[in-house]
N, C-alpha and C positions, 0 to 999 in steps of 0.2 A: 504494500500500500504506500503510495507516494503521499506524504503529508507535508504540504508546502508551508503551512503557517502554524504557529503555536495554537491558535484557536482550532484549526483543523485537527491537530494532534490531540488536543483535549477532547474534542468531540469523538474522535476515533477511540480513544482510551475509555471514554465514558461508556461506549457501546461494547467494548471488547475486554476490558480489564476490571474485574470486580473490586479488587483492592483499591484501584484508582477511584472508581465510582464511590466507594465508601468514604475514602478520604475527602473527595470533593464535597460530598454531602455533609460530612462533619465540618469541613471548612466553612461551608455556607451557614451551618447552624451556629457556629461560633460568631460569624459575622453578624447574623441577625441578633444574637444576644448582645453583642457590642453596640449595635445600632440602637437597640432598646435602652441600654444603659446610658449611652451618650445623648439620648433624647431628653434625659432628665436635666432639670436646671441645676440641681446640686446632688452630689453623690455622698452617701454615708461612707464611713471608713470601710465598712464591710464591702460596699459596692465598689469602692476604689480598688480594694484588694482583688475582688472578683474580676474587675475590668483588666487589671494587670495579668491575672492568671489566664483569662480568655485570650488576651493578645499573644501571650507566650504559646498557648495551645494552638492558636490559629497559625502562627508562624511555623511552629513545628510541623503541623499538618501540611502546610504549603511546601516546606522543605522536602517532606516525604513524597509529595506529588511530583516535584521537580526531579527527584531521584528516579522515579518511575519513568518520567518523560525522557530523561537523559539516557537511561538504560534502553528504552525503546529506540531512540535515535541511533545509539551505538549498534544495536542489533540490526537495524535497517541498512547501515553502512557496510557492516562486515559480512 
């Protein structure tokens, strides 16, 4: 499969790679939780801690997705 752009690659992996799909869904869930928190005028200390935790989890999830994408690109070249 010739995947010419990152968006195409993500779409392809969403259809063909279950771990990638699960990571993307989790990433989107973290993003929604962050949007909900950031919509508040003021955050409690607990909410600030949760916001920081969610940002770390979201970044880690993205890193794992990038690993899968890079591994796929490498396999397509070789």
